[in-house]
Structure formats: structure tokens, C-alpha cells
C-alpha positions as CSV (number, residue, x, y, z in Angstrom):
1,M,0.0,-0.1,0.0
2,L,2.9,2.3,0.8
3,L,4.5,1.7,-2.6
4,T,1.1,2.4,-4.3
5,L,0.8,5.7,-2.4
6,V,4.3,6.7,-3.3
7,L,3.6,5.9,-7.1
8,L,0.4,7.9,-6.9
9,W,2.0,11.0,-5.3
10,L,5.1,10.9,-7.7
11,P,5.3,13.5,-10.4
12,G,4.3,12.3,-13.9
13,G,8.0,12.1,-15.2
14,A,9.1,10.0,-12.3
15,T,6.1,7.6,-12.6
16,S,7.1,7.1,-16.3
17,R,10.7,6.3,-15.5
18,M,9.5,3.8,-12.7
19,K,7.2,2.0,-15.2
20,L,10.1,1.6,-17.7
21,A,12.4,0.3,-15.1
22,L,9.7,-2.4,-14.0
23,S,9.0,-3.4,-17.5
24,G,12.7,-3.8,-18.2
25,V,12.8,-6.3,-15.4
26,F,9.6,-8.4,-16.0
27,V,9.2,-8.4,-19.9
28,P,12.3,-10.8,-20.6
29,L,10.8,-13.1,-18.0
30,F,7.4,-13.1,-19.8
31,G,9.2,-13.7,-23.2
32,V,11.1,-16.7,-21.8
33,A,7.9,-18.2,-20.5
34,G,6.1,-17.6,-23.8
35,A,8.9,-19.2,-25.8
36,G,8.9,-22.3,-23.5
37,Q,5.2,-22.7,-23.9
38,Q,5.6,-22.5,-27.8
39,L,8.3,-25.1,-27.7
40,V,6.3,-27.5,-25.6
41,Q,3.4,-27.1,-28.1
42,K,5.7,-27.8,-31.1
43,A,7.2,-30.8,-29.5
44,G,3.7,-32.2,-28.7
45,H,2.7,-31.9,-32.3
46,A,6.1,-33.3,-33.6
47,I,6.1,-36.5,-31.3
48,A,3.4,-38.8,-32.4
49,P,2.4,-41.9,-30.5
50,R,4.6,-45.0,-31.2
51,E,1.6,-47.1,-32.2
52,S,0.5,-44.5,-34.7
53,L,4.0,-44.3,-36.4
54,A,4.2,-48.2,-36.5
55,A,0.8,-48.4,-38.1
56,E,1.6,-45.8,-40.7
57,L,5.0,-47.6,-41.5
58,G,3.1,-50.8,-42.0
59,Q,0.5,-49.3,-44.3
60,L,3.3,-47.7,-46.4
61,R,5.2,-51.0,-46.7
62,K,1.9,-52.8,-47.8
63,E,1.3,-50.1,-50.5
64,N,4.9,-50.4,-51.6
65,S,4.6,-54.2,-52.0
66,E,1.3,-53.8,-53.9
67,L,2.9,-51.3,-56.3
68,K,5.9,-53.6,-56.9
69,L,3.5,-56.5,-57.6
70,R,1.4,-54.4,-60.0
71,L,4.7,-53.3,-61.8
72,L,5.8,-57.0,-62.2
73,Q,2.4,-58.0,-63.5
74,S,2.4,-55.1,-66.0
75,D,6.0,-56.1,-67.2
76,A,4.7,-59.7,-67.6
77,V,1.7,-58.7,-69.6
78,L,3.9,-56.5,-71.9
79,R,6.4,-59.3,-72.4
80,E,3.6,-61.7,-73.2
81,N,2.0,-59.2,-75.7
82,D,5.3,-58.8,-77.4
83,R,5.8,-62.6,-77.7
84,L,2.4,-63.1,-79.0
85,R,2.6,-60.3,-81.5
86,A,5.9,-61.8,-82.8
87,L,4.4,-65.3,-82.9
88,F,1.3,-64.3,-84.9
89,G,3.4,-62.0,-87.2
90,W,5.7,-64.9,-88.0
91,S,2.8,-67.4,-88.6
92,R,1.5,-65.1,-91.5
93,T,4.8,-65.7,-93.3
94,T,4.8,-69.5,-93.1
95,P,3.5,-71.6,-95.9
96,W,1.7,-74.0,-93.6
97,Q,-1.1,-73.9,-91.0
98,G,-0.3,-74.0,-87.3
99,K,-2.0,-73.8,-83.9
100,L,-0.6,-71.7,-81.0
101,A,-0.3,-73.6,-77.8
102,R,0.8,-72.7,-74.3
103,V,3.3,-74.7,-72.3
104,V,1.5,-75.8,-69.1
105,A,4.0,-78.2,-67.6
106,R,7.4,-79.9,-67.9
107,D,8.2,-83.6,-67.8
108,P,9.1,-84.4,-64.2
109,A,11.2,-87.3,-65.1
110,N,13.6,-85.3,-67.3
111,W,12.3,-81.8,-67.4
112,W,14.0,-80.4,-70.5
113,R,13.3,-83.3,-72.9
114,G,9.5,-83.2,-72.6
115,L,6.8,-80.7,-72.0
116,Y,3.0,-80.5,-72.1
117,I,0.8,-78.1,-74.0
118,D,-2.8,-77.0,-73.6
119,L,-4.1,-78.4,-77.0
120,G,-5.2,-82.0,-77.5
121,R,-7.4,-84.3,-79.6
122,R,-10.3,-81.9,-79.6
123,D,-8.1,-79.3,-81.3
124,G,-7.1,-81.5,-84.1
125,L,-3.8,-82.7,-82.6
126,R,-2.4,-86.3,-83.2
127,P,1.0,-87.9,-82.6
128,D,4.1,-86.9,-84.8
129,L,3.0,-83.3,-85.5
130,P,6.0,-80.9,-85.6
131,V,6.3,-78.3,-82.9
132,L,8.3,-75.2,-83.4
133,T,8.8,-71.5,-82.6
134,P,9.9,-68.6,-84.9
135,E,13.5,-69.3,-83.7
136,G,13.5,-72.9,-84.9
137,L,12.4,-76.5,-84.3
138,V,11.3,-77.6,-80.9
139,G,10.3,-81.3,-81.3
140,R,7.2,-83.4,-82.1
141,V,3.9,-84.3,-80.5
142,A,4.4,-87.7,-78.9
143,E,1.1,-88.4,-76.9
144,V,-2.3,-86.8,-77.1
145,S,-5.3,-86.7,-74.7
146,E,-8.6,-84.8,-75.2
147,T,-7.3,-81.5,-73.9
148,R,-3.5,-81.9,-73.5
149,A,-0.5,-83.2,-75.5
150,R,3.0,-84.2,-74.5
151,V,5.8,-83.0,-76.7
152,V,9.3,-84.6,-76.9
153,L,12.0,-82.1,-77.6
154,I,15.1,-82.3,-79.7
155,G,17.7,-84.1,-77.8
156,D,15.4,-86.9,-76.6
157,P,16.4,-90.2,-78.2
158,S,12.9,-90.6,-79.5
159,C,13.0,-87.4,-81.4
160,R,15.3,-88.0,-84.2
161,V,15.4,-85.3,-87.1
162,A,16.9,-85.7,-90.6
163,V,18.7,-82.5,-91.3
164,L,20.9,-80.7,-93.8
165,V,24.1,-78.9,-93.2
166,V,23.9,-75.6,-95.3
167,E,26.2,-72.9,-96.2
168,G,24.5,-70.0,-98.0
169,R,22.3,-71.7,-100.4
170,Q,24.5,-74.8,-101.0
171,T,23.8,-78.1,-99.1
172,V,27.2,-79.3,-97.7
173,D,26.0,-82.5,-96.1
174,N,23.2,-84.3,-94.4
175,G,22.8,-86.3,-91.2
176,V,20.4,-87.1,-88.3
177,I,20.0,-85.3,-85.0
178,S,20.1,-88.4,-82.7
179,G,20.3,-87.1,-79.1
180,A,21.6,-84.8,-76.5
181,S,25.3,-83.9,-76.6
182,S,25.5,-82.9,-73.0
183,V,23.2,-83.5,-70.0
184,M,24.3,-80.2,-68.5
185,D,23.8,-78.0,-71.6
186,T,20.4,-78.4,-73.0
187,S,21.2,-76.3,-76.1
188,L,23.7,-78.9,-77.6
189,V,22.6,-81.9,-79.5
190,E,24.5,-84.6,-81.5
191,L,24.4,-84.7,-85.3
192,S,25.4,-88.2,-86.6
193,Y,26.0,-90.0,-89.9
194,L,27.8,-87.1,-91.6
195,S,30.3,-88.1,-94.4
196,R,32.1,-84.9,-95.7
197,I,34.4,-83.9,-92.9
198,G,36.4,-81.8,-95.3
199,S,33.4,-79.6,-96.3
200,L,32.2,-78.9,-92.7
201,K,32.9,-75.7,-90.9
202,P,31.8,-74.2,-87.5
203,G,28.9,-71.9,-88.0
204,Q,27.2,-73.7,-90.9
205,M,23.4,-73.7,-90.6
206,I,21.4,-76.9,-89.8
207,L,17.9,-77.2,-91.4
208,T,15.3,-79.9,-91.6
209,S,15.7,-81.9,-94.8
210,G,12.1,-82.6,-95.4
211,F,13.1,-85.9,-97.0
212,E,10.3,-88.4,-98.0
213,G,8.9,-90.0,-94.8
214,S,10.0,-87.2,-92.6
215,I,7.3,-85.6,-90.4
216,Y,9.1,-82.2,-90.5
217,P,8.7,-79.7,-93.4
218,R,11.9,-78.8,-95.3
219,G,13.9,-75.8,-94.2
220,I,13.0,-75.4,-90.6
221,P,16.0,-74.0,-88.7
222,V,17.4,-76.4,-86.2
223,G,20.7,-74.5,-85.1
224,H,24.2,-74.2,-86.3
225,L,27.3,-76.4,-86.3
226,I,29.7,-76.0,-83.3
227,D,32.4,-78.6,-84.0
228,F,32.8,-82.2,-85.4
229,R,35.1,-85.2,-85.2
230,A,35.6,-88.4,-87.2
231,V,34.5,-91.6,-85.5
232,E,34.7,-95.3,-86.4
233,Y,38.1,-95.0,-87.8
234,G,36.9,-92.2,-90.1
235,S,34.0,-94.1,-91.6
236,Y,31.7,-91.2,-90.7
237,T,31.5,-87.9,-88.8
238,E,29.8,-86.7,-85.7
239,A,29.2,-83.1,-84.8
240,R,27.8,-80.9,-82.1
241,V,24.8,-78.5,-83.0
242,K,23.8,-75.5,-81.0
243,L,20.0,-75.3,-81.1
244,A,18.2,-72.3,-82.5
245,A,15.3,-72.5,-80.1
246,N,15.9,-72.0,-76.3
247,L,14.2,-75.1,-74.9
248,N,14.5,-73.8,-71.4
249,Q,12.3,-70.7,-71.9
250,L,9.5,-72.0,-73.9
251,E,6.1,-70.5,-73.0
252,E,4.2,-70.7,-76.2
253,V,4.8,-73.0,-79.3
254,W,3.4,-73.6,-82.7
255,V,2.0,-76.9,-83.7
256,K,2.0,-77.6,-87.4
257,V,-1.4,-79.2,-88.3
258,P,-2.4,-80.8,-91.6
């Protein structure tokens, strides 16, 4: 009360100076208090509950996985469209009629020498029809059910193919693809009963011969010559052939129908 009375009776100039002095003491304290309150508010907004962050992280991971799956599916669809476009474009250039089949299974006993396709007897298939791709010969139909067919691939002992060794437009020799050259490398097969070892060269093309009695049309690419050797004291020659068609990556094939 005494301080109040003193302030009331002081002259106006002295009162103003007293107010300035008091404000200089208390205003910084008020500023520190306000800044502390704002800092606490900001920290409260920045620090979310642990459960909320974990839930948000889980949702983001799920969305990321879904986007990756959709991207993979889109890539698969694009690759399939490209393959089918190439297959149908190639079929228009061939002189014979074919049916497109999808590979649905591999032979469990020896997976690379046999496969199953989704066409069968109801689609006009029968044994010994040639099976091929735009790259080259694949094999032949071996067994047929109503809706499925089993295909034996080149390299299987039951899939012998009469072929020509060709350089340019000239036929160098002829022989028979008789079996696999290597169990480990499915792209190599044996070419037997060659005679003209002096005319053979690595890189020469191997085509189906189309001889009378053959189930394969003439001129289907089989592969190219890798190397050769004389056997039976030089009585005939054997060679290794690199197949044109990749038998490990077949997804669709053409079946030549009558």
C-alpha cells in the first residue's frame, strides 16, 4: 500500500521512469515463459504416439509391396503381348497352317526333354505333328489326350530329325540329330552320320531336310554347327549342334497341323 501511495504522489515524469524500469525487469521473463510454452506445443505436435507411427509404416510397406506386384504384372503382360505379336506375325509368313499352344508343364522325369501343352485331340492334334517357334524346331507331339498333349524335344532319343548342313544356299552334307550332346547344356545336340568332314565348318546352318517320310517340313531352322570329329576310324563324322530355339524358356509354341 505504501508503494502504491508513493507511485500515486510521484510526479508524472518520475512515474514514467519507474514504469520503464519495472517493464525492463519483467518483460524478458514473460518472453522466456512464452517461448517455453511454444516449444512445448511444437514438441507435442512433432512427437506422435509410437503405435501411430508403426501403423503408418506398416501401411506404407503394404502399399509399396502392392505397387511392386502391379509393376511386375504389367511387365509380364507387356512381355507376353510382345511374344504373341511376334508369334502371330511370324505365322503369317509361313506356308503351312499352325495352332498356337501354351506350355503348361514340364516332364518331371527329365524336365528339359519333354513338356505338355494346352491343346489336344479336340483341337485336331495327333502324334508326330511338328512343334516349333519362330527361332526354330522344338520337337514333335508324342502323346495326345482330349485336352493336353505331350511334346518330346530335340535331344530326346525318341526325337530323331533328318537335317541338312547348309552354307549359304548350298547343301554341304546331311545327317540325323540323334540325341543330346550334354546333360548339363540343354542347347547342344549330336548330329550323326555325316560323311564330308572336309566340307564342314563351324557356324554352318542346320535345317530340316524334309526328305520323304519325314514328319518335318523342309527348311525349318534347327541350329548351327559348333564342331565335329571323325568316328569309327573315319567311316563317318559326328558333330555338335547349337539349337536355335531355347528349350528352357518355352512359354508358347506352334504346332503344325495338316
